[in-house]
MIDOSE-1310 file (N, C-alpha, C; in nm, 2 decimals, decimal comma, always signed):
residues 94
mhgr	-5,50/+0,56/-4,08/-5,55/+0,69/-4,03/-5,70/+0,70/-4,06; -5,77/+0,76/-3,97/-5,91/+0,78/-3,98/-5,94/+0,88/-4,09; -6,05/+0,86/-4,17/-6,08/+0,95/-4,28/-6,16/+1,07/-4,25; -6,23/+1,07/-4,13/-6,31/+1,18/-4,10/-6,23/+1,29/-4,02
aint	-6,29/+1,41/-4,02/-6,23/+1,51/-3,93/-6,25/+1,47/-3,79; -6,16/+1,51/-3,71/-6,17/+1,48/-3,56/-6,16/+1,61/-3,48; -6,26/+1,63/-3,40/-6,27/+1,74/-3,31/-6,23/+1,68/-3,17; -6,17/+1,77/-3,09/-6,13/+1,72/-2,95/-6,19/+1,82/-2,85
vrid	-6,26/+1,77/-2,75/-6,31/+1,85/-2,64/-6,23/+1,80/-2,52; -6,18/+1,90/-2,45/-6,11/+1,87/-2,32/-6,17/+1,96/-2,21; -6,15/+1,91/-2,09/-6,19/+1,99/-1,97/-6,07/+1,98/-1,88; -6,02/+2,09/-1,84/-5,89/+2,09/-1,76/-5,92/+2,09/-1,61
pqgr	-5,82/+2,08/-1,53/-5,84/+2,07/-1,38/-5,92/+2,18/-1,32; -5,92/+2,30/-1,39/-5,99/+2,41/-1,34/-6,14/+2,41/-1,39; -6,17/+2,32/-1,47/-6,31/+2,31/-1,53/-6,32/+2,39/-1,66; -6,22/+2,44/-1,71/-6,22/+2,51/-1,84/-6,24/+2,41/-1,96
ilwn	-6,32/+2,45/-2,05/-6,35/+2,37/-2,17/-6,26/+2,42/-2,28; -6,20/+2,32/-2,36/-6,12/+2,35/-2,47/-6,18/+2,28/-2,59; -6,20/+2,35/-2,70/-6,25/+2,29/-2,83/-6,13/+2,30/-2,93; -6,08/+2,19/-2,96/-5,96/+2,18/-3,05/-5,85/+2,27/-3,01
gkga	-5,83/+2,27/-2,87/-5,72/+2,34/-2,81/-5,75/+2,49/-2,78; -5,87/+2,54/-2,81/-5,90/+2,68/-2,78/-6,01/+2,68/-2,68; -6,00/+2,78/-2,59/-6,11/+2,79/-2,48/-6,24/+2,82/-2,54; -6,34/+2,76/-2,48/-6,48/+2,77/-2,52/-6,57/+2,78/-2,40
swqe	-6,68/+2,86/-2,41/-6,78/+2,87/-2,31/-6,88/+2,75/-2,33; -6,96/+2,73/-2,23/-7,07/+2,62/-2,25/-7,16/+2,65/-2,37; -7,19/+2,78/-2,39/-7,27/+2,82/-2,50/-7,20/+2,79/-2,63; -7,07/+2,83/-2,64/-7,00/+2,80/-2,76/-6,99/+2,65/-2,79
ltky	-6,96/+2,57/-2,68/-6,95/+2,43/-2,70/-7,08/+2,37/-2,75; -7,19/+2,42/-2,70/-7,32/+2,37/-2,75/-7,34/+2,40/-2,89; -7,30/+2,52/-2,93/-7,32/+2,57/-3,07/-7,23/+2,48/-3,16; -7,10/+2,46/-3,12/-7,01/+2,38/-3,20/-7,06/+2,24/-3,22
lrit	-7,11/+2,18/-3,11/-7,16/+2,04/-3,12/-7,28/+2,03/-3,21; -7,37/+2,14/-3,21/-7,49/+2,14/-3,30/-7,45/+2,15/-3,44; -7,35/+2,23/-3,47/-7,30/+2,25/-3,61/-7,23/+2,12/-3,65; -7,16/+2,06/-3,56/-7,09/+1,93/-3,59/-7,19/+1,82/-3,63
hemi	-7,30/+1,82/-3,56/-7,40/+1,72/-3,58/-7,46/+1,73/-3,72; -7,47/+1,85/-3,77/-7,53/+1,87/-3,90/-7,43/+1,85/-4,02; -7,31/+1,84/-3,99/-7,21/+1,82/-4,10/-7,21/+1,68/-4,16; -7,19/+1,68/-4,29/-7,18/+1,55/-4,37/-7,05/+1,54/-4,44
pqpl	-6,97/+1,44/-4,41/-6,99/+1,34/-4,30/-6,97/+1,41/-4,17; -7,03/+1,35/-4,07/-7,02/+1,41/-3,93/-6,88/+1,38/-3,88; -6,81/+1,48/-3,83/-6,68/+1,45/-3,77/-6,69/+1,37/-3,65; -6,58/+1,30/-3,61/-6,57/+1,23/-3,49/-6,53/+1,33/-3,38
tlfr	-6,60/+1,33/-3,27/-6,57/+1,42/-3,16/-6,52/+1,34/-3,04; -6,40/+1,36/-3,00/-6,34/+1,29/-2,89/-6,34/+1,38/-2,77; -6,38/+1,32/-2,65/-6,37/+1,38/-2,53/-6,25/+1,33/-2,45; -6,17/+1,42/-2,41/-6,04/+1,39/-2,34/-6,03/+1,47/-2,22
psps	-6,10/+1,44/-2,11/-6,10/+1,52/-1,99/-5,97/+1,50/-1,92; -5,92/+1,60/-1,85/-5,80/+1,58/-1,76/-5,84/+1,49/-1,65; -5,75/+1,40/-1,61/-5,78/+1,31/-1,50/-5,82/+1,38/-1,37; -5,78/+1,51/-1,36/-5,81/+1,58/-1,24/-5,92/+1,69/-1,26
apci	-5,99/+1,68/-1,37/-6,10/+1,77/-1,40/-6,22/+1,75/-1,30; -6,29/+1,85/-1,27/-6,41/+1,84/-1,18/-6,51/+1,74/-1,24; -6,55/+1,64/-1,15/-6,64/+1,54/-1,20/-6,77/+1,59/-1,25; -6,82/+1,70/-1,19/-6,95/+1,75/-1,24/-6,93/+1,81/-1,38
gvqq	-6,82/+1,87/-1,41/-6,79/+1,93/-1,54/-6,78/+1,82/-1,64; -6,71/+1,71/-1,61/-6,70/+1,59/-1,70/-6,83/+1,53/-1,73; -6,92/+1,52/-1,63/-7,05/+1,46/-1,65/-7,14/+1,56/-1,74; -7,12/+1,69/-1,72/-7,20/+1,78/-1,80/-7,16/+1,78/-1,94
vrsl	-7,03/+1,77/-1,97/-6,98/+1,76/-2,11/-7,03/+1,63/-2,17; -7,01/+1,52/-2,10/-7,06/+1,39/-2,16/-7,21/+1,40/-2,19; -7,29/+1,46/-2,10/-7,43/+1,47/-2,13/-7,46/+1,56/-2,25; -7,39/+1,67/-2,26/-7,41/+1,76/-2,37/-7,37/+1,70/-2,50
mare	-7,26/+1,63/-2,50/-7,22/+1,56/-2,62/-7,32/+1,45/-2,67; -7,36/+1,37/-2,57/-7,46/+1,27/-2,60/-7,59/+1,32/-2,66; -7,63/+1,43/-2,60/-7,76/+1,50/-2,65/-7,74/+1,56/-2,79; -7,64/+1,64/-2,80/-7,62/+1,72/-2,93/-7,57/+1,64/-3,04
lrch	-7,49/+1,54/-3,02/-7,43/+1,46/-3,12/-7,50/+1,32/-3,14; -7,59/+1,29/-3,06/-7,67/+1,17/-3,06/-7,57/+1,05/-3,07; -7,48/+1,05/-2,97/-7,37/+0,95/-2,97/-7,43/+0,81/-2,97; -7,54/+0,78/-2,91/-7,60/+0,65/-2,90/-7,65/+0,60/-3,04
erds	-7,68/+0,69/-3,13/-7,73/+0,66/-3,26/-7,62/+0,65/-3,37; -7,51/+0,71/-3,35/-7,41/+0,72/-3,45/-7,27/+0,70/-3,39; -7,18/+0,67/-3,48/-7,04/+0,65/-3,44/-6,98/+0,79/-3,45; -7,02/+0,88/-3,36/-6,98/+1,02/-3,37/-6,90/+1,07/-3,25
cgeg	-6,89/+0,99/-3,14/-6,83/+1,03/-3,02/-6,73/+0,93/-2,97; -6,63/+0,97/-2,90/-6,54/+0,87/-2,84/-6,48/+0,93/-2,72; -6,44/+0,84/-2,63/-6,37/+0,87/-2,50/-6,31/+0,74/-2,45; -6,20/+0,75/-2,39/-6,13/+0,64/-2,33/-6,01/+0,59/-2,41
pews	-5,95/+0,48/-2,35/-5,82/+0,44/-2,41/-5,83/+0,38/-2,55; -5,95/+0,33/-2,60/-5,96/+0,28/-2,73/-5,94/+0,39/-2,84; -5,95/+0,51/-2,80/-5,94/+0,63/-2,89/-5,80/+0,70/-2,87; -5,71/+0,64/-2,80/-5,59/+0,71/-2,77/-5,49/+0,72/-2,88
typd	-5,51/+0,64/-2,99/-5,42/+0,66/-3,11/-5,48/+0,76/-3,21; -5,59/+0,82/-3,18/-5,65/+0,92/-3,27/-5,59/+1,05/-3,23; -5,55/+1,13/-3,33/-5,48/+1,26/-3,31/-5,58/+1,37/-3,25; -5,53/+1,46/-3,19/-5,60/+1,58/-3,14/-5,60/+1,69/-3,24
qqgf	-5,70/+1,78/-3,22/-5,71/+1,91/-3,29/-5,69/+1,91/-3,44; -5,75/+1,82/-3,50/-5,75/+1,82/-3,65/-5,89/+1,86/-3,70; -5,98/+1,90/-3,61/-6,11/+1,94/-3,65/-6,12/+2,08/-3,70; -6,24/+2,14/-3,69/-6,26/+2,27/-3,75/-6,27/+2,38/-3,65
di	-6,24/+2,50/-3,69/-6,26/+2,61/-3,61/-6,39/+2,68/-3,65; -6,46/+2,73/-3,55/-6,59/+2,79/-3,58/-6,58/+2,94/-3,54
C-alpha cells in the first residue's frame, strides 16, 4: 500500500467536480490543490474523470492540477490505468 495520503479529483458526466467524493467549485478545487502542494509530505492527487465527462472540463482540471501541484516536477499527480489499484477518497477534507 502507498504510504502517502491520496486525494481523488473526479469530474462527472455533467461536468461537476468532486474532491474526495464531495462536490467542489473551481475556486475550491484551486484552493485545495494549493494547500496540497504545500503539505509535507505532499499527498498524491489522482485524477479520475468519468469517461463521459466533458472534454473541456477534463482538460481544465488537468491544466489546473499540473499548474498548482507542479506535476512535471514531482511525483504528486496520477491519472490512467497505472493508478487503478490506488484507493479513492483517503485524502483530507478542507
